[in-house]
C-alpha positions in Angstrom: 0.0 0.0 0.0 1.4 3.4 -1.0 2.2 5.7 1.9 0.4 9.0 2.3 2.4 11.8 0.8 3.9 14.2 3.3 1.9 17.3 2.2 -1.1 15.6 0.8 -4.2 17.6 1.4 -2.3 20.9 1.6 -3.6 23.5 -0.9 -1.3 26.3 -2.3 -2.1 29.2 -4.5 1.1 30.2 -6.4 1.7 33.7 -7.8 5.4 33.1 -8.4 7.7 33.5 -11.4 11.3 32.7 -12.5 13.2 30.6 -9.9 13.2 31.9 -6.3 9.4 31.5 -6.1 8.6 28.5 -8.2 11.4 26.5 -6.5 9.4 26.7 -3.3 6.1 25.4 -4.6 7.8 22.9 -6.9 9.3 21.2 -3.9 6.0 21.2 -2.0 4.2 19.8 -5.1 6.6 16.9 -5.2 5.5 15.8 -1.7 1.8 16.0 -2.4 0.7 19.6 -2.1 -1.9 20.7 -4.6 -0.3 23.8 -6.2 -2.4 26.0 -8.4 -0.2 28.4 -10.4 -1.9 31.6 -11.4 -0.5 33.0 -14.7 -1.5 35.1 -17.6 -0.8 35.4 -21.3 -0.5 39.1 -20.8 2.2 38.7 -18.2 3.7 35.2 -18.6 6.4 33.8 -16.5 9.8 34.9 -17.8 10.7 31.3 -18.6 7.7 30.9 -20.8 8.5 34.1 -22.7 12.2 34.7 -22.7 14.1 31.5 -22.4 15.2 28.8 -24.8 13.1 25.8 -25.4 12.7 23.2 -28.1 9.6 21.2 -28.6 8.5 18.5 -31.0 7.2 21.1 -33.4 10.7 22.4 -33.7 10.2 25.9 -32.2 13.1 27.5 -30.4 12.6 30.7 -28.3 15.4 32.8 -27.0 15.5 36.2 -25.3 15.6 39.0 -27.8 14.3 37.0 -30.8 11.3 39.2 -31.4 8.8 37.2 -29.4 5.6 39.0 -28.6 4.0 37.3 -25.5 0.7 39.1 -26.0 0.2 38.1 -29.6 -2.8 36.1 -30.7 -0.9 32.8 -30.9 2.6 32.0 -29.7 3.8 28.5 -30.4 6.7 28.9 -28.0 4.5 29.5 -24.9 4.4 25.8 -23.9 7.7 24.6 -25.1 10.2 26.2 -22.8 12.1 23.5 -21.0 13.3 25.8 -18.3 9.7 26.7 -17.3 9.0 22.9 -17.3 11.9 22.3 -15.0 10.8 24.8 -12.3 7.1 24.1 -12.4 6.6 20.4 -12.2 3.6 19.0 -10.4 1.5 22.2 -10.6 -1.9 23.1 -12.0 -2.2 26.1 -14.2 -5.0 28.6 -14.3 -4.7 31.6 -16.7 -6.4 34.6 -15.2 -6.0 38.3 -15.9 -5.6 39.7 -12.4 -5.8 43.3 -13.8 -9.6 42.6 -14.3 -11.9 42.7 -11.2 -13.4 39.3 -12.1 -9.9 37.8 -12.4 -8.9 39.1 -9.0 -12.2 37.9 -7.5 -11.6 34.3 -8.9 -8.0 34.4 -7.4 -9.4 35.3 -4.0 -12.0 32.5 -4.3 -9.1 30.1 -4.8 -7.3 31.6 -1.8 -10.5 31.1 0.3 -10.1 27.3 0.1 -6.3 27.3 0.3 -3.8 26.8 3.1 -0.9 28.8 1.7 -0.3 31.6 -0.7 3.2 32.2 -2.2 4.2 35.3 -4.2 7.5 36.8 -5.3 6.4 40.1 -6.9 8.6 43.1 -6.1 7.9 44.6 -2.7 4.5 46.1 -2.3 3.1 44.9 -5.6 0.8 42.2 -4.2 -0.7 44.7 -1.9 -1.3 47.2 -4.7 -3.0 44.4 -6.7 -5.4 43.7 -3.9 -3.6 40.5 -2.9 -2.0 41.8 0.3 -2.0 39.7 3.5 -4.9 41.8 5.0 -6.9 41.4 1.8 -6.5 37.6 1.8 -7.3 37.3 5.5 -10.7 38.7 4.7 -11.5 35.6 2.7 -9.4 33.1 4.7 -8.5 34.3 8.2 -6.0 31.5 8.9 -4.2 31.8 5.6 -0.4 31.5 5.6 1.2 33.8 3.1 4.8 34.0 2.1 6.1 37.0 0.2 9.7 36.5 -1.2 11.1 39.6 -2.7 14.5 41.3 -3.1 14.8 43.1 0.2 11.6 42.5 2.1 8.3 44.4 2.3 9.4 47.2 4.6 12.3 49.7 4.6 13.7 52.3 2.2 14.6 49.7 -0.5 11.6 47.5 -0.1 10.1 48.3 -3.5 13.3 47.7 -5.5 12.7 45.0 -8.2 15.3 42.6 -9.4 16.7 39.1 -9.8 19.3 36.9 -8.3 21.9 38.4 -10.6 21.5 41.7 -8.8 21.4 40.1 -5.3 24.8 38.4 -5.7 26.2 41.9 -6.2 24.2 43.5 -3.4 25.0 40.8 -0.9 28.7 41.2 -1.6 29.3 37.8 -3.3 30.4 39.2 -6.6 32.5 41.9 -4.9 34.7 39.1 -3.6 35.1 37.3 -6.9 38.1 38.3 -9.0 41.4 40.2 -8.5 41.8 43.1 -6.1 43.0 45.5 -8.9 40.4 44.5 -11.4 36.6 44.7 -11.7 34.5 42.2 -9.8 33.7 39.0 -11.7 30.0 38.5 -12.4 28.7 35.2 -11.0 25.4 33.4 -11.4 22.2 34.0 -9.5 23.1 31.9 -6.5 20.5 33.6 -4.3 17.7 32.1 -6.4 18.7 28.7 -5.1 19.5 29.6 -1.5 16.5 31.8 -0.6 13.9 29.0 -1.3 15.5 26.8 1.4 14.7 29.5 4.0 11.2 29.9 2.5 10.4 26.2 2.8 11.6 26.2 6.4 9.5 29.3 7.3 6.4 27.8 5.7 6.8 24.5 7.6 7.2 26.4 10.8 4.1 28.5 10.1 2.1 25.3 9.4 3.2 23.9 12.8 2.2 27.2 14.4 -1.2 27.1 12.8 -1.6 23.4 13.9 -1.0 24.4 17.5 -2.8 27.8 17.6 -5.3 27.7 14.7 -3.8 31.0 13.5 -2.3 31.9 10.1 0.8 33.9 9.6 2.5 36.3 7.2 6.1 35.5 6.2 8.1 38.5 4.8 11.2 36.9 3.4 14.1 39.1 2.2 16.2 37.3 -0.4 18.9 39.8 0.3 19.0 38.8 4.0 19.0 35.1 3.2 22.0 35.7 0.8 24.0 37.4 3.5 24.1 34.0 5.3 26.5 32.9 2.5 28.8 35.7 3.7 28.8 34.5 7.4 32.6 33.7 7.7 33.5 37.1 6.3 31.0 39.0 8.5 32.4 37.2 11.6 35.9 38.1 10.5 34.8 41.7 10.4 33.1 41.6 13.8 36.0 39.8 15.5 39.0 41.2 13.7 37.7 44.4 12.2 38.8 43.3 8.8 37.0 44.3 5.6 37.2 41.5 3.1 38.4 42.3 -0.4 38.8 40.3 -3.7 41.9 38.1 -3.3 42.2 36.6 -6.8 44.2 33.4 -6.3 45.3 34.3 -2.8 44.1 32.4 0.3 43.6 33.6 3.9 45.2 30.4 5.1 48.4 30.3 3.0 51.1 32.7 1.9 52.6 32.7 -0.7 49.5 31.4 -2.5 49.0 32.2 -6.1 49.4 31.1 -9.7 52.9 32.2 -10.8 54.2 32.5 -14.4 57.0 30.2 -15.3 59.6 30.1 -18.1 57.5 30.2 -21.3 57.9 27.6 -24.0 55.6 27.6 -27.0 53.0 29.3 -24.9 52.6 30.9 -21.4 53.3 28.5 -18.6 52.1 28.7 -15.0 52.2 26.8 -11.7 50.2 27.2 -8.5 52.0 27.3 -5.2 50.5 27.4 -1.7 52.6 27.6 1.5 50.5 26.9 4.6 52.9 26.2 7.5 56.2 27.5 8.8 57.7 24.1 7.9 56.5 24.4 4.3 57.9 28.0 4.2 61.4 26.8 5.4 61.3 24.0 2.8 60.2 26.4 0.1 63.1 28.7 0.9 65.6 25.8 0.8 64.3 24.7 -2.6 64.7 28.2 -4.1 68.3 28.5 -2.7 67.6 30.7 0.3 68.2 34.0 -1.4 68.9 36.9 0.9 65.3 38.2 0.8 64.0 35.0 2.4 66.0 36.0 5.6 64.4 39.5 5.7 62.4 39.9 9.0 59.4 41.1 7.1 59.0 37.5 5.7 60.0 35.6 8.9 56.4 35.1 10.0 53.1 34.4 8.2 51.8 37.7 9.5 54.8 39.5 7.9 54.4 37.6 4.7 50.7 38.4 4.6 51.4 42.1 5.2 54.0 42.1 2.4 52.2 39.7 0.1 52.4 41.8 -3.0 56.2 42.1 -2.7 56.5 38.4 -1.8 54.5 37.4 -5.0 56.9 39.5 -7.1 60.0 37.8 -5.6 58.5 34.3 -5.9 57.7 35.2 -9.6 61.3 36.2 -10.2 62.3 32.6 -9.3 59.5 30.8 -11.1 60.1 32.8 -14.3 63.5 31.1 -14.5 62.0 27.6 -14.1 59.8 25.3 -16.2 56.6 24.5 -14.4 57.4 20.8 -14.5 60.6 21.5 -12.6 58.9 23.7 -10.1 56.3 21.0 -9.4 58.8 18.2 -9.2 61.2 20.1 -6.8 58.4 21.3 -4.5 56.6 18.0 -4.4 59.7 15.9 -3.9 61.2 17.9 -1.0 61.6 16.3 2.4 58.8 18.7 3.5 56.6 18.8 0.4 55.2 22.2 -0.6 51.7 22.2 -2.2 52.1 22.9 -5.9 50.4 22.1 -9.2 51.4 22.8 -12.7 48.7 24.6 -14.6 48.4 22.7 -17.8 47.0 24.1 -21.0 45.4 21.9 -23.7 48.5 22.0 -26.0 50.8 20.9 -23.3 48.4 18.2 -22.2 47.8 16.8 -25.7 51.4 16.8 -26.8 54.6 16.3 -24.8 53.5 16.6 -21.2 52.5 13.6 -19.1 48.8 12.7 -19.4 47.9 13.5 -15.8 46.9 16.8 -14.1 46.0 17.8 -10.6 48.9 16.2 -8.8 49.0 16.0 -5.0 52.1 15.9 -2.7 50.3 13.2 -0.8 49.5 10.7 -3.5 51.0 9.0 -6.5 49.6 8.3 -9.0 47.2 11.2 -8.6 45.6 12.9 -11.5 43.0 12.9 -14.3 43.8 10.2 -16.9 42.6 10.0 -20.4 40.2 7.1 -21.0 38.5 5.4 -23.9 36.4 7.6 -26.2 37.1 11.2 -27.1 37.9 13.7 -24.3 36.8 11.3 -21.5 38.7 11.2 -18.2 38.9 9.5 -14.8 40.6 10.8 -11.6 42.7 8.3 -9.6 44.4 8.9 -6.3 46.7 6.3 -4.6 47.8 7.5 -1.2 49.2 4.5 0.7 51.3 1.4 -0.1 48.2 -0.8 0.6 46.3 1.2 -2.0 49.2 0.9 -4.4 49.1 -2.9 -4.1 45.3 -2.8 -4.8 45.8 -0.5 -7.8 48.4 -2.9 -9.2 46.1 -5.8 -8.8 43.3 -4.0 -10.6 45.4 -3.2 -13.6 46.7 -6.8 -13.8 50.1 -6.5 -12.1 52.1 -5.6 -15.3 55.9 -6.0 -15.0 56.6 -2.3 -14.6 54.6 -2.3 -11.3 57.3 -4.5 -9.8 60.2 -2.2 -10.7 62.2 -0.6 -7.9 61.4 2.9 -9.2 57.8 2.4 -8.2 58.3 0.3 -5.1 57.8 3.1 -2.5 55.8 6.3 -2.3 59.0 8.3 -2.5 60.1 6.4 -5.6 56.7 6.9 -7.3 56.9 10.6 -6.6 60.4 10.7 -8.0 59.3 9.0 -11.2 55.8 10.5 -11.4 56.1 11.5 -15.0 56.8 8.0 -16.1 54.2 6.6 -13.8 51.5 8.9 -15.2 52.3 7.8 -18.7 52.1 4.1 -17.8 48.8 4.6 -15.9 47.4 6.5 -18.9 48.4 3.6 -21.2 46.1 1.4 -19.1 43.2 3.8 -18.6 43.0 4.6 -22.4 41.7 1.1 -23.0 38.7 1.5 -20.5 35.8 3.8 -20.2 35.9 6.2 -17.3 33.0 4.4 -15.6 34.9 1.1 -15.8 38.0 2.6 -14.3 36.1 4.2 -11.5 34.1 1.1 -10.6 37.1 -1.2 -10.7 39.2 1.1 -8.5 36.5 1.8 -6.0 35.7 -1.9 -5.6 39.4 -2.4 -4.7 39.4 0.5 -2.2 41.2 3.0 -4.4 39.8 6.5 -4.7 38.6 7.2 -8.2 35.9 9.1 -10.0 34.9 10.0 -13.5 35.2 13.6 -14.8 31.5 14.0 -15.5 29.9 15.7 -18.4 26.3 17.0 -18.3 25.2 13.9 -20.2 26.9 11.7 -17.6 25.0 13.4 -14.8 21.7 13.4 -16.5 21.7 10.0 -18.2 24.4 7.6 -17.0 25.4 8.3 -13.4 24.5 5.1 -11.5 24.2 6.8 -8.2 21.7 9.4 -9.4 19.9 6.6 -11.3 19.6 4.5 -8.2 18.1 7.4 -6.3 15.9 8.3 -9.2 17.1 11.9 -9.1 16.3 12.8 -12.7 12.8 11.9 -14.0 12.1 11.5 -17.7 8.8 13.2 -18.3 6.5 13.2 -21.3 5.2 16.6 -22.4 2.7 17.2 -25.3 4.6 20.2 -26.6 8.2 19.7 -25.6 8.2 16.2 -27.0 9.2 12.7 -26.1 12.6 12.2 -24.5 13.4 15.9 -24.4 12.2 16.8 -20.9 13.8 15.8 -17.6 13.2 17.2 -14.1 14.8 16.7 -10.8 13.5 15.5 -7.5 14.3 17.2 -4.2 17.7 16.2 -3.0 16.4 14.3 0.0 14.4 11.1 0.4 11.8 10.7 3.2 11.5 7.1 4.4 7.8 7.3 5.1 6.6 9.6 2.4 6.9 9.2 -1.4 7.9 11.9 -3.8 6.2 12.2 -7.2 7.3 14.4 -10.1 4.8 15.1 -12.9 5.3 17.4 -15.8 4.7 21.2 -15.7 1.4 22.4 -17.0 0.5 24.1 -20.3 -0.6 27.7 -20.0 -4.2 27.5 -18.5 -4.3 23.8 -18.9 -6.4 23.3 -15.8 -8.8 26.3 -16.2 -11.9 24.1 -16.6 -10.9 21.6 -13.9 -10.2 24.3 -11.3 -13.2 26.5 -12.1 -15.7 23.6 -12.4 -14.5 21.0 -10.0 -13.0 23.2 -7.3 -15.0 26.4 -7.6 -18.2 24.8 -8.8 -18.7 27.1 -11.8 -21.0 26.3 -14.7 -20.0 26.0 -18.4 -22.0 29.2 -19.1 -20.0 31.1 -16.4 -16.7 29.9 -17.8 -17.7 30.9 -21.4 -18.6 34.4 -20.1 -15.1 34.6 -18.5 -13.5 33.7 -21.8 -15.5 36.3 -23.7 -14.6 38.9 -21.1 -10.9 37.9 -21.6 -10.6 37.3 -17.8 -9.7 33.6 -18.6 -6.9 33.1 -21.0 
């Protein structure tokens, strides 16, 4: 017998668009909530009107391609895969809320709902007649969540925008990039973090209503939720009075720590060096020959090196510019006290004369990404102990070279890492990355494929086992072209179900007749009045 869904019986009216709002109701629909999405041809969800999609009819819509969302017929309206991704499991009713009858119908739906969710700009819902006080008149115990940029009160409450603005406002973008260059634009991360706070707040409000019989208004500021991502830097400012800045490749935990240019060959060459401890600093100084500047008191402590980091980077660069990156890597990794270092390999070096591994570690050998069967496919392998080395050798068939003295110990393998990487790659190139990973993992050796989007969506056995991606059929997007994801948690006593996103207004008749009890004549009148799209 199928278990009851966690949120079965819960009724939600959804006025949300784009990501930060639909993500909330999509998750609740997956666990059984009835979600009625209110939308309109006049003001469609951005993903219906301005994002790419490709359906069985061959239409492709992209932002700026002359799409008129209010036109008499738009074949793209129901083919946007991105809309389909963020709106699974919902019912769609197409109402014009600018018309009094449209607003009246929306309130009738609220009157039999438990929760209302909206993510208009601050104050918009209230101006439309959908404020919390308005909805309390038709449903006194309603729970309403408003998720907007900066909350419903305050001097900036009415500012509209998206996650791409919030990552800047919250300071995330300001910390991305180099201190002497413009900040690096990053994706709308707040669109994915804010919904987690929203879900928690809604569940808390439901528990409060269960105990008290009273509803609640939740005023969620996406800005404030984004600031949680800055918590370590805010604490650093409070405790140490430090203002964080863009650090490029630098690290608060290591100095020197950067990507340094090396002796160029046919192209620019680089290596990354990170010195974390005083022991590593002493080892680094020994390796570069203890030039006089390494004895300068301003570099004698990590605090001093941090204070003079720009000058230190210049001095380290003077040394690396005289070395090939392969030599820098080998000397620092093979020191008695290894110094974290990695050669930054470009494609030309990788494809031609350099060893076929990248991402080495001072604590493992072999350690890298190795080319496998098929074009541009890779698998990462890391062998850290002698026991793992024996297991690794067994997996690859104990070829004669594995018994040679130059590979008998960890130190010997590090000393001959170039040759080792070549020999490992000679084996991996005959196997698929999945085969390499599975054989190594079964033997207790750390390994993992370098995944492509196709691997994650189609082939990954772990995601398949957990049924993370669901193949959905859609009448407009087409067969085999539409996948959606489940929430990234599984409840042992409550099933999760993912169904396709609705067509625009697909459930008009069902909702108006079966839920609101309207007649065919009343529905026809709404269509004639253009209240119902």
